[in-house]
Residue frames relative to the residue before (quaternion, step in Angstrom):
aa qw qx qy qz dx dy dz
M 1.0000 0.0000 0.0000 0.0000 0.00 0.00 0.00
N 0.3572 -0.7290 0.5483 0.2007 3.57 -0.89 1.00
S 0.3658 -0.7703 0.4824 0.2005 3.57 -0.48 1.20
K 0.6916 0.4573 -0.2761 0.4861 3.60 1.23 -0.39
A 0.3806 0.7278 -0.4922 0.2884 3.59 1.24 0.12
K 0.2240 -0.7728 0.5831 0.1122 3.52 -1.13 0.76
G 0.7589 0.3819 -0.2624 0.4576 3.54 -1.28 0.30
G 0.8828 -0.0876 0.0489 0.4588 3.54 -1.17 -0.76
S 0.6423 0.5442 -0.3447 0.4152 3.60 0.84 -0.91
A 0.7123 0.4622 -0.2693 0.4543 3.57 0.76 -1.03
T 0.7089 0.4636 -0.2802 0.4516 3.60 0.90 -0.82
R 0.6896 0.4794 -0.2914 0.4579 3.62 1.06 -0.64
W 0.5698 0.6650 -0.3797 0.2982 3.58 1.05 -0.72
P 0.6524 0.5221 -0.3692 0.4069 3.71 0.73 -0.79
T 0.6538 0.5016 -0.3175 0.4693 3.60 0.97 -0.80
V 0.6515 0.5067 -0.3111 0.4712 3.56 0.96 -0.87
E 0.6575 0.5225 -0.3214 0.4375 3.60 0.88 -0.90
R 0.6318 0.5295 -0.3465 0.4476 3.61 0.93 -0.80
E 0.6912 0.4693 -0.2903 0.4666 3.58 0.85 -0.91
L 0.6309 0.5340 -0.3355 0.4521 3.58 1.01 -0.74
R 0.6726 0.4988 -0.3105 0.4499 3.59 0.92 -0.85
E 0.5947 0.5413 -0.3648 0.4694 3.58 1.16 -0.46
R 0.7163 0.4367 -0.2456 0.4856 3.57 1.02 -0.83
Y 0.7947 0.1719 -0.0504 0.5800 3.57 1.03 -0.86
P 0.1957 -0.8343 0.5025 0.1144 3.63 0.18 1.22
D 0.6961 0.4704 -0.2737 0.4682 3.60 1.12 -0.56
L 0.3228 0.7776 -0.4866 0.2330 3.58 1.26 0.19
R 0.0989 -0.7630 0.6364 0.0549 3.56 -1.05 0.89
C 0.1438 -0.8116 0.5651 0.0364 3.59 -0.76 1.08
A 0.1049 -0.7532 0.6448 0.0770 3.54 -1.21 0.64
T 0.1131 -0.7867 0.6049 0.0487 3.58 -0.98 0.86
P 0.0595 -0.8462 0.5293 0.0157 3.60 0.44 1.20
D 0.4413 -0.7099 0.5004 0.2254 3.53 -1.24 0.63
S 0.7899 0.1628 -0.0852 0.5850 3.59 1.25 -0.16
V 0.6626 -0.4803 0.3842 0.4275 3.54 -1.31 0.24
G 0.6487 0.5315 -0.3211 0.4399 3.57 0.93 -0.87
E 0.6631 0.4890 -0.3058 0.4770 3.58 0.96 -0.84
A 0.6268 0.5383 -0.3367 0.4516 3.58 1.03 -0.76
E 0.6594 0.5042 -0.3110 0.4629 3.56 0.92 -0.88
K 0.6426 0.5150 -0.3238 0.4658 3.60 0.98 -0.81
A 0.6592 0.5124 -0.3151 0.4513 3.59 0.94 -0.86
I 0.6550 0.5087 -0.3151 0.4614 3.57 0.97 -0.84
R 0.6907 0.4735 -0.2908 0.4628 3.59 0.85 -0.90
A 0.6102 0.5285 -0.3515 0.4740 3.59 1.10 -0.62
A 0.6388 0.5190 -0.3243 0.4663 3.58 1.02 -0.79
L 0.6407 0.5124 -0.3251 0.4704 3.59 0.99 -0.78
D 0.6538 0.5112 -0.3107 0.4633 3.57 0.96 -0.87
A 0.6838 0.4765 -0.2773 0.4780 3.58 1.14 -0.66
G 0.6396 -0.5794 0.3044 0.4032 3.57 1.30 0.09
A 0.3489 0.7448 -0.5065 0.2589 3.61 1.19 0.21
R 0.2324 -0.7926 0.5520 0.1145 3.58 -0.88 0.94
T 0.7597 0.2054 -0.1535 0.5976 3.59 1.26 -0.24
V 0.0762 -0.7676 0.6357 0.0285 3.56 -0.92 0.97
V 0.1710 -0.8154 0.5519 0.0347 3.55 -0.67 1.17
A 0.2612 -0.7503 0.5927 0.1325 3.56 -0.88 1.03
A 0.1132 -0.7849 0.6076 0.0439 3.59 -0.60 1.14
G 0.5731 0.5457 -0.4138 0.4500 3.56 -0.18 1.30
G 0.6880 -0.4453 0.3533 0.4512 3.54 -1.18 -0.60
D 0.7807 -0.3254 0.2397 0.4766 3.55 -1.28 -0.31
G 0.6052 0.5546 -0.3552 0.4473 3.58 1.11 -0.58
T 0.6440 0.5037 -0.3191 0.4793 3.59 1.06 -0.71
V 0.6081 0.5304 -0.3451 0.4794 3.58 1.05 -0.75
N 0.6566 0.5090 -0.3091 0.4629 3.58 0.96 -0.86
L 0.6209 0.5337 -0.3421 0.4612 3.60 1.00 -0.76
V 0.6836 0.4749 -0.2932 0.4704 3.60 0.84 -0.95
L 0.6012 0.5573 -0.3543 0.4499 3.59 0.99 -0.78
N 0.7125 0.4625 -0.2716 0.4525 3.58 0.79 -0.99
A 0.6264 0.5041 -0.3438 0.4851 3.59 1.15 -0.47
L 0.6504 0.5192 -0.3114 0.4587 3.59 1.11 -0.63
M 0.7018 0.4908 -0.2748 0.4371 3.58 1.01 -0.81
D 0.2835 -0.7378 0.5941 0.1494 3.54 -1.19 0.73
P 0.3558 -0.7741 0.4764 0.2173 3.65 -0.36 1.15
S 0.6065 0.5677 -0.3687 0.4171 3.61 1.14 -0.40
T 0.7826 0.2735 -0.1471 0.5396 3.59 1.19 -0.48
D 0.2912 -0.7541 0.5135 0.2880 3.60 1.27 -0.46
R 0.5890 0.5020 -0.3829 0.5045 3.53 1.08 0.85
P 0.6171 -0.5108 0.4056 0.4401 3.61 -1.17 0.24
R 0.5976 -0.5891 0.4121 0.3550 3.55 -1.14 0.68
R 0.7501 0.1174 -0.1040 0.6425 3.55 1.25 -0.54
Q 0.4357 -0.7411 0.4501 0.2416 3.56 -0.66 1.10
D 0.6952 0.4754 -0.2852 0.4575 3.61 1.12 -0.53
T 0.4920 0.6728 -0.4240 0.3543 3.59 1.26 0.11
A 0.1543 -0.7620 0.6218 0.0939 3.56 -1.11 0.78
L 0.3454 -0.7171 0.5729 0.1956 3.54 -1.18 0.71
G 0.0500 -0.7743 0.6307 0.0153 3.54 -0.90 1.00
A 0.1288 -0.8036 0.5774 0.0658 3.58 -1.24 0.17
I 0.1744 -0.7196 0.6624 0.1135 3.50 -1.36 0.56
G 0.3431 -0.8066 0.4539 0.1604 3.57 -0.50 1.22
L 0.0644 0.8122 -0.5713 0.0994 3.55 0.02 1.33
G 0.5736 0.6577 -0.3487 0.3417 3.59 1.27 -0.15
S 0.6871 -0.4927 0.3622 0.3922 3.50 -1.38 -0.13
S 0.7793 0.2996 -0.1646 0.5252 3.61 1.07 -0.66
N 0.0455 -0.8441 0.5296 0.0700 3.58 0.91 -0.96
D 0.1488 0.8277 -0.5258 0.1279 3.58 0.98 0.86
F 0.5500 0.6194 -0.3935 0.3988 3.61 1.16 -0.50
H 0.7134 0.4705 -0.2472 0.4567 3.59 1.09 -0.73
K 0.5836 0.6230 -0.3684 0.3681 3.60 1.20 -0.30
P 0.5123 -0.2038 -0.8341 0.0186 1.47 -2.07 1.45
F 0.5255 -0.6506 0.4534 0.3082 3.55 -0.99 0.90
A 0.1348 -0.7728 0.6160 0.0717 3.56 -1.17 0.67
A 0.5388 -0.6618 0.4162 0.3138 3.56 -0.86 0.98
E 0.6845 0.4966 -0.2958 0.4442 3.60 1.02 -0.73
R 0.6835 0.4330 -0.2882 0.5122 3.59 1.24 -0.21
R 0.4741 0.6500 -0.4610 0.3744 3.58 0.53 1.20
V 0.0483 -0.7415 0.6681 0.0385 3.51 -1.25 0.67
A 0.8310 -0.0274 -0.0393 0.5542 3.58 -0.74 1.09
G 0.7115 -0.4740 0.2389 0.4605 3.56 1.07 0.81
L 0.6385 0.5296 -0.3235 0.4552 3.61 1.27 -0.06
P 0.5241 -0.6317 0.4556 0.3445 3.61 -1.08 0.63
V 0.0179 -0.7948 0.6065 -0.0138 3.56 -1.03 0.82
R 0.1233 -0.7084 0.6810 0.1386 3.49 -1.44 0.29
L 0.1681 0.8283 -0.4971 0.1964 3.54 0.00 1.37
D 0.5536 0.6463 -0.3858 0.3564 3.61 1.23 -0.24
E 0.2471 -0.8016 0.5326 0.1127 3.57 -0.30 1.30
T 0.6483 0.5319 -0.3213 0.4398 3.59 1.20 -0.41
R 0.7469 0.3060 -0.1895 0.5591 3.59 1.26 -0.20
T 0.1586 0.8023 -0.5541 0.1550 3.56 0.60 1.14
S 0.1542 -0.7384 0.6429 0.1325 3.54 -1.33 0.37
T 0.3771 -0.7134 0.5447 0.2281 3.55 -1.18 0.56
V 0.0832 -0.8323 0.5474 -0.0244 3.56 -0.64 1.15
D 0.5741 -0.5580 0.4767 0.3631 3.51 -1.37 0.31
V 0.1877 -0.7306 0.6414 0.1399 3.52 -1.33 0.45
G 0.3335 -0.7176 0.5727 0.2141 3.57 -1.05 0.76
K 0.1600 -0.7661 0.6163 0.0878 3.55 -1.06 0.81
A 0.1147 -0.7860 0.6064 0.0364 3.56 -0.84 1.03
T 0.1014 -0.7551 0.6463 0.0433 3.55 -0.77 1.10
M 0.0815 -0.8562 0.5088 -0.0367 3.54 -0.25 1.34
Q 0.2512 -0.7148 0.6315 0.1652 3.53 -1.14 0.77
L 0.2464 -0.8068 0.5277 0.0995 3.56 -0.69 1.13
P 0.6757 -0.5288 0.3251 0.3977 3.61 -1.17 0.49
D 0.6775 0.4848 -0.3086 0.4591 3.63 1.10 -0.52
G 0.6242 -0.5738 0.3281 0.4166 3.60 1.28 0.15
S 0.5822 0.5722 -0.3796 0.4354 3.59 1.23 -0.17
S 0.3179 -0.7206 0.5761 0.2187 3.56 -1.32 0.15
Q 0.0966 -0.7842 0.6121 0.0305 3.53 -1.22 0.52
V 0.2205 -0.7534 0.6064 0.1264 3.57 -1.10 0.76
R 0.0536 0.7654 -0.6395 0.0482 3.54 -0.97 0.96
Y 0.3113 -0.7403 0.5709 0.1704 3.54 -1.20 0.64
F 0.0544 -0.7984 0.5991 0.0248 3.57 -1.17 0.56
L 0.3502 -0.7588 0.5243 0.1631 3.56 -1.21 0.63
L 0.7595 0.4212 -0.1933 0.4565 3.57 1.04 -0.77
N 0.7340 -0.3443 0.2696 0.5196 3.57 0.46 -1.17
A 0.2409 -0.7054 0.6402 0.1856 3.48 -1.41 0.23
S 0.0103 0.8049 -0.5932 -0.0121 3.58 -1.15 0.46
M 0.0733 -0.7310 0.6713 0.0982 3.49 -1.40 0.38
G 0.6433 0.4893 -0.3876 0.4434 3.54 -1.08 0.73
L 0.8645 -0.1292 0.0820 0.4788 3.54 -1.15 -0.69
V 0.6804 0.4945 -0.3127 0.4413 3.62 0.84 -0.90
A 0.6500 0.4997 -0.3211 0.4740 3.59 0.96 -0.81
E 0.6347 0.5135 -0.3287 0.4748 3.59 0.99 -0.79
G 0.6689 0.5045 -0.2951 0.4594 3.57 0.96 -0.88
N 0.6343 0.5242 -0.3274 0.4644 3.58 1.00 -0.82
H 0.6470 0.5160 -0.3198 0.4614 3.55 0.95 -0.89
A 0.6653 0.4950 -0.3033 0.4694 3.59 0.93 -0.88
F 0.6533 0.5185 -0.3108 0.4558 3.60 0.99 -0.85
N 0.6872 0.5029 -0.2868 0.4388 3.58 0.90 -0.94
T 0.7760 0.3619 -0.1718 0.4871 3.58 1.03 -0.78
A 0.4651 0.7257 -0.4217 0.2815 3.59 1.28 -0.10
G 0.1439 -0.7396 0.6478 0.1123 3.51 -1.30 0.53
G 0.7104 0.5112 -0.2860 0.3902 3.55 -1.17 -0.58
L 0.8635 -0.0083 0.0297 0.5034 3.53 -0.90 -1.03
V 0.6752 0.4972 -0.3171 0.4432 3.60 0.83 -0.93
R 0.6306 0.5262 -0.3434 0.4556 3.59 0.96 -0.77
G 0.6570 0.4998 -0.3089 0.4723 3.57 1.00 -0.79
L 0.6480 0.5202 -0.3192 0.4557 3.57 0.99 -0.81
K 0.5908 0.5827 -0.3707 0.4172 3.60 1.04 -0.72
R 0.6658 0.5068 -0.3103 0.4512 3.57 1.00 -0.80
L 0.7129 0.4447 -0.2505 0.4809 3.58 1.09 -0.69
S 0.7857 -0.1320 0.1521 0.5850 3.57 0.89 -0.97
V 0.3692 -0.7390 0.5205 0.2159 3.56 -0.52 1.18
E 0.6437 0.5305 -0.3310 0.4413 3.58 0.96 -0.85
A 0.6419 0.5098 -0.3268 0.4704 3.59 1.01 -0.77
A 0.6468 0.5130 -0.3221 0.4634 3.60 1.00 -0.80
I 0.6425 0.5103 -0.3180 0.4751 3.58 1.01 -0.83
L 0.6620 0.5136 -0.3098 0.4495 3.58 0.90 -0.92
W 0.6630 0.4951 -0.3107 0.4677 3.61 0.90 -0.88
T 0.6455 0.5077 -0.3225 0.4708 3.58 0.97 -0.82
T 0.6335 0.5414 -0.3227 0.4489 3.57 1.02 -0.81
V 0.6496 0.5180 -0.3146 0.4590 3.57 0.93 -0.91
R 0.6771 0.4854 -0.2943 0.4683 3.58 0.89 -0.91
T 0.6543 0.5112 -0.3194 0.4567 3.58 0.98 -0.80
I 0.6334 0.5278 -0.3279 0.4612 3.59 0.98 -0.83
A 0.6473 0.5477 -0.3247 0.4190 3.57 0.92 -0.91
A 0.7657 0.3679 -0.1908 0.4918 3.59 1.02 -0.78
F 0.5755 0.6589 -0.3614 0.3225 3.60 1.21 -0.43
R 0.1226 -0.7427 0.6525 0.0874 3.52 -1.26 0.64
P 0.6206 -0.5616 0.3690 0.4041 3.64 -0.99 0.68
L 0.3908 -0.7241 0.5296 0.2061 3.53 -1.08 0.85
D 0.3000 -0.7415 0.5782 0.1608 3.56 -0.80 1.08
I 0.2040 0.7947 -0.5228 0.2316 3.56 -0.33 1.27
E 0.2453 -0.7081 0.6302 0.2031 3.54 -1.27 0.45
I 0.0972 -0.7733 0.6263 0.0186 3.55 -0.92 1.04
H 0.0996 0.8213 -0.5558 0.0818 3.60 -0.73 0.92
S 0.1152 -0.7392 0.6585 0.0821 3.48 -1.33 0.56
A 0.7831 -0.3500 0.2122 0.4682 3.59 -1.25 -0.15
D 0.8381 0.1740 -0.0548 0.5142 3.58 0.91 -0.86
W 0.7616 0.2524 -0.2138 0.5573 3.61 1.16 0.43
T 0.1271 -0.7617 0.6317 0.0680 3.53 -1.32 0.50
Y 0.1031 -0.7530 0.6454 0.0763 3.55 -1.09 0.76
P 0.2902 -0.8311 0.4508 0.1477 3.61 -0.43 1.17
G 0.5048 -0.6550 0.4365 0.3545 3.63 1.19 0.00
P 0.5773 -0.0330 -0.7834 -0.2278 1.54 -2.53 0.05
I 0.2667 -0.7526 0.5837 0.1475 3.57 -1.34 0.20
T 0.4412 -0.5926 0.5757 0.3503 3.49 -1.41 0.07
N 0.7833 -0.1463 0.1374 0.5884 3.56 0.95 -0.89
V 0.0793 -0.7410 0.6579 0.1086 3.53 -1.30 0.43
G 0.1185 -0.7757 0.6179 0.0494 3.55 -0.92 1.00
V 0.1346 -0.7681 0.6238 0.0537 3.56 -0.84 1.02
L 0.0943 -0.9038 0.4143 -0.0502 3.50 0.03 1.42
K 0.0989 -0.7213 0.6760 0.1138 3.46 -1.40 0.57
T 0.7471 0.1313 -0.1576 0.6322 3.55 1.33 0.14
V 0.5100 -0.6762 0.4362 0.3040 3.59 -1.06 0.64
H 0.6311 0.5596 -0.3326 0.4218 3.61 1.19 -0.40
F 0.1663 0.7830 -0.5858 0.1265 3.58 -0.98 0.84
A 0.8641 0.1744 -0.1020 0.4609 3.53 -1.36 0.39
G 0.7628 -0.3655 0.2042 0.4928 3.54 0.80 0.99
G 0.8611 -0.1235 0.1053 0.4819 3.58 -0.49 -1.19
M 0.5522 0.6243 -0.4081 0.3725 3.62 1.18 -0.01
R 0.0437 0.7929 -0.6066 0.0380 3.55 -1.18 0.61
Y 0.4175 -0.6864 0.5450 0.2399 3.52 -1.18 0.69
D 0.3540 -0.7201 0.5513 0.2285 3.55 -1.30 0.29
T 0.4438 0.6694 -0.4739 0.3611 3.58 1.17 0.51
G 0.6199 -0.6801 0.3128 0.2352 3.53 -1.23 0.59
V 0.3041 0.7812 -0.5112 0.1895 3.61 1.13 0.27
E 0.1174 -0.7648 0.6300 0.0667 3.54 -1.18 0.71
R 0.6250 -0.6058 0.3485 0.3477 3.57 -1.13 0.63
S 0.7925 0.2463 -0.1432 0.5393 3.61 1.16 -0.31
D 0.4319 0.7178 -0.4535 0.3041 3.62 1.03 0.71
G 0.5124 -0.6948 0.3945 0.3148 3.60 1.26 0.14
Q 0.7032 0.4095 -0.2456 0.5268 3.60 1.28 0.21
F 0.3432 -0.6540 0.6185 0.2683 3.49 -1.39 0.28
D 0.2774 -0.6192 0.6813 0.2747 3.49 -1.40 0.29
V 0.1406 -0.7709 0.6175 0.0680 3.58 -0.89 0.95
N 0.0452 -0.8333 0.5490 -0.0463 3.56 -0.14 1.34
I 0.1199 -0.8179 0.5627 -0.0054 3.54 -0.48 1.30
W 0.2163 -0.7291 0.6356 0.1330 3.54 -1.06 0.89
A 0.3702 -0.7306 0.5271 0.2265 3.58 -0.62 1.08
P 0.5764 -0.5744 0.4311 0.3899 3.62 -1.14 0.47
A 0.0910 0.7916 -0.5930 0.1158 3.54 -1.01 0.83
G 0.6344 -0.5089 0.4144 0.4084 3.54 -1.33 0.10
R 0.7025 -0.4971 0.3106 0.4037 3.53 -1.27 0.42
A 0.6408 0.5333 -0.3437 0.4322 3.61 0.93 -0.80
A 0.6637 0.4960 -0.3068 0.4684 3.60 0.96 -0.85
I 0.6385 0.5161 -0.3318 0.4646 3.59 1.02 -0.75
V 0.6303 0.5184 -0.3307 0.4739 3.58 0.98 -0.82
G 0.6419 0.5222 -0.3232 0.4590 3.60 0.99 -0.78
L 0.6426 0.5131 -0.3212 0.4697 3.57 1.00 -0.81
I 0.6641 0.5008 -0.3081 0.4617 3.58 0.90 -0.89
A 0.6207 0.5285 -0.3411 0.4681 3.59 1.01 -0.76
G 0.6411 0.5157 -0.3174 0.4715 3.57 1.03 -0.75
L 0.6446 0.5279 -0.3238 0.4482 3.59 1.00 -0.79
Y 0.6140 0.5255 -0.3567 0.4686 3.60 1.09 -0.51
R 0.6996 0.3846 -0.2622 0.5421 3.60 1.27 -0.28
G 0.5495 -0.6402 0.3874 0.3716 3.57 1.24 0.22
R 0.5503 0.5930 -0.3988 0.4319 3.59 1.12 0.64
F 0.1133 0.7989 -0.5811 0.1061 3.55 -0.73 1.08
S 0.7197 0.5268 -0.2902 0.3469 3.56 0.59 -1.18
Q 0.6954 0.4675 -0.2870 0.4642 3.61 1.11 -0.51
S 0.4775 0.6663 -0.4467 0.3584 3.59 1.24 -0.05
P 0.5070 -0.6436 0.4715 0.3264 3.63 -1.02 0.68
L 0.6428 0.5127 -0.3278 0.4653 3.61 1.24 -0.24
A 0.6222 0.6132 -0.3154 0.3707 3.59 1.25 -0.35
L 0.0598 0.7474 -0.6606 0.0377 3.52 -1.13 0.82
T 0.0816 -0.8138 0.5754 0.0045 3.58 -0.79 1.04
H 0.0435 -0.7502 0.6596 0.0149 3.53 -1.03 0.93
R 0.2516 -0.7180 0.6108 0.2193 3.54 -1.36 0.03
G 0.1829 0.7816 -0.5872 0.1043 3.54 -1.23 0.41
S 0.4270 -0.6919 0.5182 0.2654 3.55 -1.17 0.55
A 0.7665 0.1204 -0.1079 0.6216 3.59 1.32 -0.15
V 0.0602 -0.7998 0.5964 -0.0309 3.56 -0.96 0.95
G 0.1970 -0.7690 0.5978 0.1115 3.55 -0.98 0.88
L 0.1150 -0.7744 0.6209 0.0392 3.57 -1.04 0.87
R 0.0756 0.7983 -0.5921 0.0807 3.57 -0.71 1.09
P 0.1411 -0.7979 0.5820 0.0689 3.61 -0.12 1.25
R 0.5994 -0.5765 0.4117 0.3727 3.57 -1.18 0.53
Q 0.7836 0.0771 -0.0598 0.6135 3.59 1.12 -0.59
A 0.6938 -0.4794 0.3263 0.4269 3.58 -1.21 0.49
S 0.0169 0.8167 -0.5685 0.0975 3.56 -0.79 1.09
P 0.5839 -0.5798 0.4241 0.3783 3.61 -1.19 0.45
L 0.1135 -0.7313 0.6693 0.0656 3.53 -1.15 0.84
E 0.1947 -0.7903 0.5747 0.0851 3.54 -0.76 1.07
L 0.0332 -0.7678 0.6398 -0.0070 3.58 -0.96 0.96
D 0.8270 -0.1407 0.0532 0.5417 3.59 -0.42 1.20
G 0.7495 -0.4097 0.2038 0.4785 3.55 1.02 0.84
E 0.6409 0.4912 -0.3250 0.4923 3.59 1.26 -0.22
V 0.2332 -0.8244 0.5111 0.0687 3.59 -0.74 1.07
T 0.0095 -0.7560 0.6543 -0.0183 3.54 -1.10 0.93
V 0.3622 -0.7055 0.5601 0.2395 3.60 -0.96 0.81
V 0.0122 -0.8167 0.5734 -0.0640 3.58 -0.72 1.12
T 0.4001 -0.6682 0.5593 0.2838 3.53 -1.33 0.26
S 0.7689 -0.1055 0.0344 0.6297 3.58 1.26 -0.39
A 0.0671 -0.7911 0.6062 0.0461 3.55 -1.29 0.31
R 0.1782 -0.7252 0.6520 0.1313 3.52 -1.24 0.62
L 0.1183 -0.7897 0.6015 0.0235 3.55 -0.77 1.13
E 0.0441 0.8082 -0.5848 0.0531 3.58 -0.81 0.96
V 0.4496 -0.6713 0.5254 0.2667 3.53 -1.22 0.63
L 0.1735 -0.7148 0.6683 0.1110 3.52 -1.09 0.88
P 0.2726 -0.8331 0.4502 0.1700 3.61 -0.05 1.23
S 0.8879 -0.0545 0.0391 0.4552 3.53 -1.10 0.93
V 0.3508 0.7678 -0.4665 0.2644 3.59 0.75 1.05
L 0.7750 0.3275 -0.1649 0.5147 3.63 1.15 -0.39
R 0.3078 -0.7221 0.5913 0.1851 3.54 -1.03 0.88
V 0.0517 -0.7795 0.6236 0.0281 3.58 -0.97 0.89
C 0.5322 -0.6500 0.4503 0.3025 3.54 -1.10 0.78
G 0.4645 -0.6650 0.5160 0.2751 3.53 -1.23 0.54
């Protein structure tokens, strides 16, 4: 749990913690003040023999815990018997979807059942940064470049009206951010390639998926599964604002593949090379990159049911 979290996460946590302690008397909680402290706490717990690490927060918190669990020297968890759990305190909670009534604590979605774990794929992103350095990050849900990454960046950093809307309705805040992003967006000039196909761009958006759920209430209708060893690569062709709005409206109803803007490929590894440095979104967290290689690590992580 992030002790500096604001809004829903901070206000909901005390109620959730009370109920959790009733169910799990041996529960140990850490409230780090920074990413570095969180990583240290997670690794200390692993060294002490913890077999389940639970991320209490949104999808970004799940991503933080995932990256602390993974060992870049092996592309495997630091301990093979470790399971990842989560408590959905965030605005989207896409990691928990589809929601299940039996997986709730204090009305919030959770994945806490150590007796019903599944083994899932992990995405690995090797990113080239504008300063010439490289960075490796792991992801569980999806990656994107283009409109969605721009929108995520705007949503994560917004103040004023959007911050107020988040408190009233996350969906309304996402929708308003989307409208503003569309108004300012220009097609992204990018080359996308896999082992047996290339897309030369430009695009409105590319989503590289391990789950169909993204950005709150939107979802694709393509067939990716969390343990199939492949990405779905869903490309939105460039179009006018009205057509993009129509596509987004369809995504809120789970419709994508029949859109005239839709193109879907599959691949276990995907390269992204924008003409200029651009935001890359991984599970809602954004990094500006000059290029990235995304690859599937098949069935490497246990997650709680």
